[in-house]
N, C-alpha and C positions, 0 to 999 in steps of 0.2 A: 694961682692954684689950678685954674683950668688948664694952663699950659702944662703943668706938672702931670696932671691926670692924663692928658693927651699923649705925652711922651711915654708914660707907663703903659698905656694901652697899645701904642705902636710897638713897643719892645716886646710886649706879651704876644702880640700877633706874629711878630718875626720869629720869636722862640717857638711858637706853636707850629708855624710853617716848616721850620727847620726840623723839628722833632718828627713830623709826619714823613718827610723825605727820608730821614735816617731810618725810620721804621720800615718804610717800603723797601729801602735798599737792603736792610738787614733780612727782611723776609725773602727777598729775591735771592740773596746769597745763601740763605738757609735752604731754599728750594734746590738750587744748583748743587749744594753740598749733599743733599739727600739723594739727588739723582746719581751723583758720582758714587755715593755709598752703595746705592742699589746695584749700579753697574759693577762695582768692585766685588760685591757679594756674589753676583751671578758668575763673574769670572772666577772667583775663588772656588765656588761649588764645582764649576766645570773642571778646574785644575785638580780638585780633589778626586773627581770621578775619573779623569784621565790617569791620575796616579794609581788608582785601584786597578784599572785596566792594564797599565804598564806593569804593575807588580804581578798580575795574573799571567801576562805574557812572559815575563821574566821567569816565573816558576815553571811554565810549560817548556820554555827553551832549556832551562836547567835539566828538566826531566828528559828531554830529547837528547841532550848532550850525554847524560848518564847512560841512556839506552845505546847510543852510538858507540860510546866507549866500551860497553859490555859486548856489543856485537863485534867490534874490532878485535877485542881480546879473544873472542871465540874463533874468529877467522884466523887469527895468528896461530892459535893453538891447534887448529885443524889443518894447517898448511901441509904438514907431513902426511896426514891421511889423504888429503886431496891429491898430493903428488903420487901416492901409491895407487889411488883409484884411477888417475889419469893414465898411468903406465899400464894398468890392467885393461882399461878400455882400449888403449892403443893396441895391446896384444890381441884382444878379442877382435878388433877391427881387422887386423892383419890376417888373422885366421879366417875371418869371413870372406875377405877378399881372395885369399888363397883358394877357399872352397868354391867361390864363384868362378875363378879362373879355371879351376879343375873341371867344374860342370860344363863350362863353355867349351873347353877343349874336348871333353868327352862327347858333347853333342856334335861338334864339328867332326870328330873321328867317326862317329856313327853315320853322319851324313856322307862322309867320304866313302865309307864302306858300302853304304847303300847305293851311292852313285856308281861305285866300281861294279857292284853286283848288277845294277841296271845296265851298265855298259856291256857286261858279259852276256846278259840276257838278250840285249839287242843284237850282239854279234852272233849269238846262237841262232836267233830267228833268221838272220840274213844268211847264215851258213846253210840251214835246212832249206830255206826257200831257194837258195842257189842250186842245190843238188836235186831238189824235188819239184821245182817250179813248173816243170813241163807236164805234170800229171793233172788229171781231171779233178776239179775242186770237190766233186761228189765222192771221189775215192780217197782223197787225202786232204787234210787241213792242218794248218799250223797257227796256233794262237797263243797268247800270253794271258794268264789269269793270276793276279796278285804276285806278279814278278816271277812266275813259273812258266816255262815253255811246255806246251802240249802238242804232240804230233799224233793226230788221229788217222788211222788207216782203216778203210772199210773192209769188213770181213770178206766181201765178195772178191776183193783183190788178193786176199791171202788164202782163204780156205773155201773148200766146197761145203755145202750145207750139211750141218751135223758132224763135220770132220775137224780134227785138230792137225791135219797134215798140211804143211805149207805148199802152195802151188809153186811149181818150178819157175813160173813167170814172175812170181812175187819176190824171188830171191834178189833180183836186181834192185828192187825198191829197198829192201832191207840192207843190201850192200851199201847203198847211198847213205842210209841212216848210220850204218856202222862207220863209214868214213868220217862223218862229223864227230861221232863219239870218240873214235880213236885219235882224232886231231885235237880233242879237248880233254886232256887228262885230268883237268880240274873239275869235271862233272861226273855225276852218276845218273843212272836211268832206272826207272821203274816201268815195267811192261805190264799193262793191265788188260785182261780180257773181259769184254762186255757182251752180253747177249740180249735178245728181246725176251718177252715174257712167255713165249710159247713153250709149253712143257716138252721135255725130252727124257726118254728112258730107253737106253739102248744097252747092249752088252758092254760097250766101252764107257758110256757116260750115263750115270744114274740120273743126273739132273743138270740144270744150267750152271750150278756151282762147279761141277766136275768138268763140263765143257769149257767154260771160261778159263778155269785154272790151267787146263791142258793146253789151250791155245796160247796163253801167256808163256807157259813153259817151252812150247815149241819155238816161239820167236826168240826167247833168250838163248835157248840151246843152239839155234842156227847162228845167231850173232856170235856166239862163242866158238863154235866148231868151224864155221865157214869163213868168218871175218875177223877172228882173233880178238874179239872184244873181251877184256878182262872180266871174268865172271864175278870177281869181288866188287865190281862196279855196277852190277845188275841185280834187280829184284823182280821176281815174277809174282803176279797177284791176280786171282780170279775175283771178279766183282759181280758175277751173275747178271741179273737184270735189274738190280736195285738202284742204279744211277743212270736212268734214261736221259737222253738229250732231246727226245721227241715223244709224242704219244704212241703208245703201243696199240692204239685202236685202229690204226691204218697200216697198210702194207708199207707205204713210204716211210712212216714213222718207225716201224719195226726195223726196216733196213738201215736207218740211221743209227739205231741203238746197237745193232750188231757191228762191233768195231773193236779194234785193238788200239789202245792208247799208250803212247810212249811218253812218260813224264820225265823231263830233263831237269835234274836237280844239281845245284852246286854242292860240292862236298862241304857239308855243314861244319865239320870239325875244322876244316881249313878256314872257313869264313869266320867262325868264332875265335879261332887263333888270331886272325888278323885284327878282329875287334878287341880282343883281350890285350894284345900287344899295343894297340893304339891307346887303350885306356891307361896302361902303365906309363906310356910315354907322356900322356896328357897330365897324369899325376905328377910326374917328375918335372915337367915344364911349369906346372902351376906352383910348385914349391920354389922353383928357381925364379919365379916372378916374370916369366916370359909371356 
């Protein structure tokens, strides 16, 4: 009986030990399964979130594709208009280039004309200095102002005080001036009479206007009659005392102001003809693309 009870107790204990191990094993398995389930749940949620993002991106791309298609259709429909605009732009560009070429050629033409005029002016100065260079600088001077040649002759070399009659000795000086003028048919001259500010009132000359004008006329008349200078190329002008070159407060200054000035001018109509002709040539060359 005791043996039987012992065997039963031993079997019970074995069963009890076996049940505890199975339980622990089952619990451990359940724990791992729960961890796997939790991990799978997290991954599923992440996939669902990525799916939403992907759908949003897909819709955005579809919208972009639609916009691109619309723009492409617009560009295709405007190709004809763009072609016309491009041709118009090319025509305008060509016209602008032609205008620039014309302006450039005109500027060069003007520069050439001015250079030619300056060369003529320099040649005139050299010519006058060549024929008059042996005279006293106080009696005669040659200078250039703004491209114009001026020959100033002291009145003491030409006239007696208060007179408009040219001294016989002065005729040789005017003859040298006439030689240069006759050798240069492309020029004209203006003869100006200048006085000081001392009043004059004689039977012949009421004032300095009359004296200065009479002296200028005497010089032009002598150049015409004695030296065959074409009168159409000369102008006589009286300037009285209103354009002094020195102070009238001193005798020396008044002596400088009493003078006859010969202004040598290029024939302006010829000069402008040259310029106009050059402008027309420049326009023609610009159109030809030269």
